[in-house]
C-alpha positions as CSV (number, residue, x, y, z in Angstrom):
1,M,8.6,-1.2,-20.7
2,T,6.3,0.0,-23.5
3,A,6.1,-3.5,-24.7
4,L,4.1,-4.4,-21.5
5,L,1.4,-1.8,-22.2
6,V,-2.0,-3.4,-22.8
7,E,-4.0,-2.2,-25.8
8,G,-7.6,-1.0,-25.7
9,V,-7.8,-0.6,-21.9
10,E,-10.9,1.3,-20.8
11,R,-11.4,0.1,-17.1
12,I,-8.8,-0.7,-14.5
13,A,-9.5,-1.9,-10.9
14,V,-6.9,-1.5,-8.2
15,L,-7.3,-3.3,-4.9
16,R,-5.7,-1.3,-2.0
17,A,-8.2,-1.6,0.9
18,N,-6.1,-1.0,4.0
19,A,-4.8,1.9,6.1
20,L,-3.8,5.5,5.4
21,G,-0.1,4.9,5.1
22,D,-0.8,2.0,2.7
23,L,-2.8,4.2,0.4
24,L,-0.3,7.1,0.4
25,L,2.7,4.9,-0.4
26,A,0.9,3.3,-3.3
27,L,-0.1,6.6,-4.8
28,P,3.0,6.9,-7.0
29,A,2.2,3.5,-8.6
30,M,-1.4,4.6,-9.2
31,E,-0.2,7.9,-10.7
32,A,2.1,5.8,-13.0
33,L,-1.0,3.8,-14.1
34,R,-2.9,7.0,-14.8
35,R,-0.1,8.3,-17.0
36,A,0.3,5.0,-18.9
37,Y,-3.5,4.7,-19.4
38,P,-4.7,8.3,-19.6
39,S,-8.1,7.5,-21.0
40,A,-9.0,4.5,-18.8
41,K,-11.3,4.8,-15.8
42,I,-9.4,3.7,-12.7
43,T,-11.5,2.3,-9.8
44,L,-10.0,1.9,-6.4
45,L,-11.4,-1.0,-4.5
46,G,-11.1,0.2,-0.9
47,R,-13.1,1.1,2.2
48,E,-15.6,3.7,3.2
49,W,-13.0,6.1,4.5
50,H,-11.2,6.0,1.1
51,A,-14.5,7.1,-0.5
52,R,-14.9,10.0,2.0
53,F,-11.3,11.2,1.8
54,L,-10.9,11.0,-2.0
55,R,-14.3,12.5,-2.9
56,N,-13.6,15.7,-5.0
57,R,-9.9,15.3,-4.4
58,P,-7.6,15.5,-7.5
59,G,-5.7,12.2,-8.0
60,P,-5.3,9.2,-10.2
61,M,-8.5,7.4,-9.2
62,D,-11.8,8.2,-10.9
63,E,-14.0,6.4,-8.3
64,V,-13.9,4.4,-5.2
65,V,-15.9,1.2,-4.6
66,A,-16.1,0.6,-0.8
67,L,-15.9,-3.1,-0.2
68,P,-17.8,-4.9,2.5
69,P,-16.0,-6.9,5.2
70,I,-14.1,-9.7,3.4
71,S,-11.8,-11.9,5.5
72,G,-8.2,-11.4,4.6
73,V,-9.0,-8.5,2.3
74,T,-10.9,-5.8,4.3
75,S,-11.2,-7.6,7.7
76,D,-9.8,-10.5,9.7
77,D,-13.1,-11.7,11.2
78,G,-13.6,-14.7,9.0
79,S,-16.4,-13.0,7.0
80,S,-16.9,-13.9,3.4
81,A,-17.8,-11.5,0.6
82,P,-21.5,-11.5,-0.3
83,G,-22.1,-12.9,-3.8
84,E,-23.6,-9.6,-5.0
85,I,-20.3,-7.7,-4.6
86,Y,-18.7,-10.0,-7.2
87,E,-21.7,-9.6,-9.5
88,D,-21.5,-5.9,-9.2
89,L,-17.8,-5.8,-9.9
90,R,-17.9,-8.3,-12.8
91,A,-20.6,-6.2,-14.3
92,R,-18.1,-3.3,-14.6
93,R,-16.1,-5.4,-17.1
94,F,-12.6,-4.4,-15.9
95,D,-10.0,-4.8,-18.6
96,I,-7.3,-5.0,-15.9
97,A,-7.5,-5.9,-12.2
98,V,-4.4,-4.9,-10.2
99,Q,-3.6,-6.4,-6.7
100,M,-1.6,-3.8,-4.7
101,H,-2.8,-5.2,-1.4
102,G,-0.1,-7.5,-0.2
103,G,1.3,-11.0,-0.8
104,G,-1.9,-12.3,-2.4
105,R,-2.9,-15.3,-0.2
106,N,-6.4,-13.9,0.2
107,S,-6.4,-11.0,-2.2
108,N,-5.4,-12.9,-5.4
109,P,-8.4,-15.2,-5.3
110,F,-10.5,-12.1,-4.8
111,I,-8.9,-10.4,-7.8
112,R,-9.3,-13.4,-10.1
113,R,-13.0,-13.6,-9.3
114,L,-13.6,-10.2,-10.8
115,G,-13.5,-11.6,-14.3
116,A,-11.0,-9.0,-15.6
117,G,-9.3,-9.5,-19.0
118,L,-5.8,-9.4,-17.3
119,T,-4.7,-9.6,-13.7
120,A,-1.4,-8.3,-12.2
121,G,0.1,-8.0,-8.8
122,L,2.2,-9.6,-6.1
123,C,2.6,-13.3,-5.1
124,T,4.1,-14.9,-2.0
125,P,5.3,-18.5,-2.7
126,D,2.0,-19.9,-1.5
127,A,-0.3,-17.4,-3.2
128,E,-2.4,-18.1,-6.3
129,R,-0.6,-16.8,-9.4
130,L,-1.9,-13.9,-11.4
131,D,-1.4,-13.3,-15.2
132,R,1.5,-11.0,-14.5
133,W,3.2,-11.0,-11.1
134,V,6.3,-10.1,-9.1
135,P,7.3,-11.9,-6.0
136,Y,6.4,-10.5,-2.6
137,I,9.6,-10.2,-0.5
138,H,9.0,-8.7,3.0
139,Y,12.0,-6.3,3.1
140,Q,11.2,-4.0,0.2
141,H,10.1,-0.4,0.3
142,E,6.3,-0.3,-0.2
143,T,6.4,2.5,-2.8
144,L,9.0,0.7,-4.9
145,R,7.1,-2.6,-4.4
146,Y,3.9,-1.2,-6.0
147,L,5.8,0.7,-8.7
148,E,7.1,-2.7,-9.7
149,V,3.5,-3.9,-10.0
150,A,2.7,-0.9,-12.2
151,G,5.7,-1.7,-14.3
152,L,4.1,-5.1,-15.1
153,L,1.6,-3.1,-17.1
154,G,4.2,-0.8,-18.8
155,A,3.7,2.1,-16.3
156,G,6.8,3.9,-15.1
157,T,7.5,7.1,-13.1
158,C,10.3,9.2,-11.7
159,D,8.0,10.5,-8.9
160,V,8.6,8.3,-5.9
161,E,7.2,10.4,-3.1
162,P,3.4,10.4,-2.8
163,R,1.5,13.7,-3.2
164,V,-2.0,14.6,-1.9
165,A,-3.9,17.8,-3.0
166,V,-5.4,20.0,-0.2
167,I,-8.8,21.0,-1.5
168,R,-11.1,23.9,-0.6
169,E,-13.3,21.8,1.7
170,D,-10.2,20.8,3.8
171,W,-9.2,24.5,4.4
172,A,-12.8,25.4,5.2
173,E,-13.1,22.7,7.8
174,L,-9.7,23.6,9.3
175,N,-10.6,27.3,9.6
176,Q,-14.0,26.6,11.0
177,T,-12.7,24.1,13.6
178,L,-9.4,25.7,14.7
179,G,-9.7,29.3,13.6
180,R,-6.6,31.3,12.8
181,L,-3.4,29.3,13.2
182,P,-0.2,30.9,14.5
183,R,2.7,31.4,12.1
184,G,5.6,28.9,12.4
185,L,3.4,26.1,13.7
186,V,5.0,22.7,14.3
187,A,2.9,19.5,14.7
188,I,3.8,16.7,17.0
189,H,2.3,13.2,16.5
190,P,3.3,10.9,19.4
191,G,1.0,8.0,18.7
192,A,1.3,5.0,16.4
193,G,-1.0,2.0,15.9
194,D,1.7,-0.4,17.3
195,P,3.0,0.8,20.7
196,R,6.4,-0.7,19.8
197,R,6.8,2.1,17.2
198,R,6.2,4.8,19.8
199,W,9.0,7.1,20.9
200,P,8.6,8.1,24.6
201,P,6.1,11.0,24.9
202,E,8.4,13.0,27.3
203,R,11.0,13.1,24.5
204,F,8.5,14.5,22.0
205,A,7.7,17.1,24.7
206,E,11.3,18.0,25.1
207,V,11.8,18.5,21.4
208,A,8.6,20.6,21.2
209,D,9.8,22.8,24.1
210,R,13.3,23.3,22.8
211,L,12.1,24.2,19.3
212,G,10.4,27.3,20.8
213,R,7.6,27.3,18.2
214,P,3.8,27.2,18.5
215,V,2.9,23.5,18.7
216,V,-0.1,21.4,17.9
217,V,-0.2,17.8,19.2
218,T,-2.3,15.5,17.0
219,G,-3.8,12.1,17.7
220,T,-6.8,9.8,17.4
221,E,-9.2,8.9,20.2
222,A,-7.2,5.7,20.7
223,E,-4.1,7.9,21.2
224,R,-5.6,10.3,23.7
225,D,-3.5,9.0,26.6
226,V,-0.2,9.4,24.8
227,V,-1.2,12.9,23.6
228,G,-2.1,13.8,27.2
229,Q,1.3,12.4,28.4
230,T,3.1,14.6,25.9
231,L,1.2,17.7,26.8
232,A,1.7,17.0,30.6
233,A,5.5,16.7,30.0
234,M,5.7,20.0,28.1
235,K,6.7,23.3,29.8
236,R,5.3,25.4,27.0
237,P,1.6,25.6,26.1
238,A,0.4,23.5,23.1
239,R,-2.9,22.8,21.4
240,A,-4.2,19.2,21.3
241,V,-6.2,18.1,18.3
242,I,-7.8,14.7,18.9
243,D,-10.3,13.5,16.3
244,E,-11.6,17.1,15.9
245,L,-10.9,17.0,12.2
246,S,-11.8,14.7,9.4
247,L,-8.9,13.2,7.4
248,G,-9.3,16.1,5.0
249,G,-9.2,18.7,7.7
250,L,-6.1,17.0,9.2
251,T,-4.5,17.2,5.7
252,A,-5.0,21.0,5.7
253,L,-3.6,21.3,9.3
254,Y,-0.4,19.5,8.3
255,A,-0.1,21.5,5.1
256,A,-0.3,24.7,7.3
257,C,2.6,23.5,9.5
258,D,6.3,24.2,9.0
259,L,7.2,20.8,10.3
260,L,5.8,17.5,11.7
261,V,7.8,15.4,14.2
262,S,6.2,12.0,14.4
263,N,6.6,8.3,14.9
264,D,6.4,5.9,11.9
265,T,2.6,6.2,11.3
266,G,0.0,7.3,8.7
267,P,0.0,11.0,9.7
268,R,3.7,11.3,8.9
269,H,3.0,10.0,5.4
270,L,0.0,12.4,5.1
271,A,2.0,15.4,6.2
272,A,4.8,14.5,3.8
273,A,2.3,14.1,1.0
274,T,1.2,17.7,1.4
275,G,4.8,18.9,1.1
276,T,5.4,19.6,4.8
277,P,8.9,18.6,6.0
278,T,8.9,15.7,8.5
279,V,11.2,14.2,11.1
280,G,10.2,10.5,11.8
281,V,11.4,8.1,14.4
282,Y,11.7,4.6,12.8
283,W,12.6,1.1,13.9
284,C,15.3,-0.1,11.4
285,G,13.2,-2.9,9.9
286,N,10.2,-0.6,9.3
287,L,12.4,2.0,7.7
288,I,13.1,-0.4,4.9
289,N,9.5,-0.8,4.0
290,W,7.9,2.5,5.2
291,G,10.5,5.2,5.4
292,P,10.7,8.3,3.2
293,L,12.7,7.7,0.0
294,S,14.1,11.3,-0.2
295,R,16.0,13.3,2.3
296,R,15.6,17.0,1.2
297,L,12.4,17.4,3.3
298,H,12.2,14.2,5.3
299,R,14.6,13.0,7.9
300,P,14.2,9.5,9.4
301,L,16.0,8.8,12.7
302,I,16.8,5.1,13.0
303,S,16.6,2.8,16.0
304,W,18.9,-0.1,15.6
305,T,17.3,-2.2,18.3
306,T,16.9,-5.7,16.8
307,R,15.8,-7.7,19.9
308,C,12.8,-7.2,22.2
309,P,13.9,-4.9,25.0
310,A,11.8,-7.0,27.4
311,C,12.8,-10.6,26.5
312,G,15.6,-10.4,24.0
313,R,13.7,-12.2,21.2
314,D,15.0,-11.4,17.7
315,G,12.5,-9.2,15.8
316,T,14.2,-9.0,12.4
317,S,13.0,-12.2,10.8
318,P,9.7,-11.8,8.9
319,G,6.9,-13.9,10.2
320,I,8.6,-14.5,13.6
321,E,6.2,-15.3,16.4
322,D,5.2,-12.3,18.4
323,C,6.8,-12.4,21.8
324,G,3.8,-10.6,23.3
325,H,5.6,-7.5,24.7
326,R,3.7,-5.1,22.5
327,S,3.8,-2.2,25.0
328,V,7.6,-1.9,25.0
329,S,9.1,0.7,22.7
330,W,11.6,-0.6,20.2
331,V,12.8,2.9,19.3
332,G,14.1,4.2,22.7
333,D,17.7,4.4,21.5
334,V,16.9,7.5,19.4
335,T,18.0,10.5,21.3
336,V,16.3,13.9,21.7
337,D,19.4,15.7,20.4
338,D,19.2,13.5,17.2
339,V,15.6,14.5,16.5
340,L,16.2,18.1,17.5
341,D,19.2,18.5,15.2
342,Q,17.2,17.3,12.2
343,A,14.1,19.3,13.1
344,Q,16.2,22.5,13.4
345,D,18.0,21.9,10.2
346,L,14.7,21.5,8.3
347,L,13.2,24.6,9.9
348,R,16.3,26.6,8.8
């Protein structure tokens, strides 16, 4: 692998401009790049929220450049990148530009326009080729996928689970917003961006009640309804936290918990990255790409539903046309006892 190291590298750009879980699962690859090129300046090409969250936070990136809306890269609205963004990025004279953003149909042309000395990343069969590339195959764990990309540049690692530092500002925000937290706190996150990944809220409520611990139920404004349904189904009192904390404050909250029980969603990755044990409910296909890679602290419960519960259409083939039944849960065959057993085992 050392034969793939590039000599004289001073500046590296990494494109990873998507959601929270995407960032977290790519962190081991970025850490590998940092170890392989310790004196290089690593720039994350991301979004505004990346810049806010990563400011003053220890990690492999030296800076974040927040990209404007670019169709297929940071948005899907058909917008094209203003010419000055390319001028600004080319002026940084990157030695290496790394595409950790997906299959490359839209992101590889963007990467090649940066004028870097070497490009590396992923390619679907119809994507523009980079100087060094590995094929993008849908069913591959995201962390291992991007470690393969780092490997193209001679970077390796044995750390496969992402880690995020909780900084002083995170703790200060948490204390100011929520005050003193009870000991033995368990977090429940019943939401997910795709409703098909949501376990029924009444089952989260039953797990929370049967654990007999202080509980906080987290969610975004878009998940307010499912948080409310979970609280309404609970027999024991619980505290709702809906968009009261920044991403940094939420990081501290999860770090303060003994356990998170969640759907397959960004907050599960965030809690895991702080070192908090997690129980996650996963659809079988998503577990391959997004599930935890270790089992000492993280227990995925797997739904083996392969066809839409509403119409029976197969959901296992990548790129299959959406049947439109997005409000129907695909993880309903996971039982409360399954989740409770794993949660109690982790708490012991």
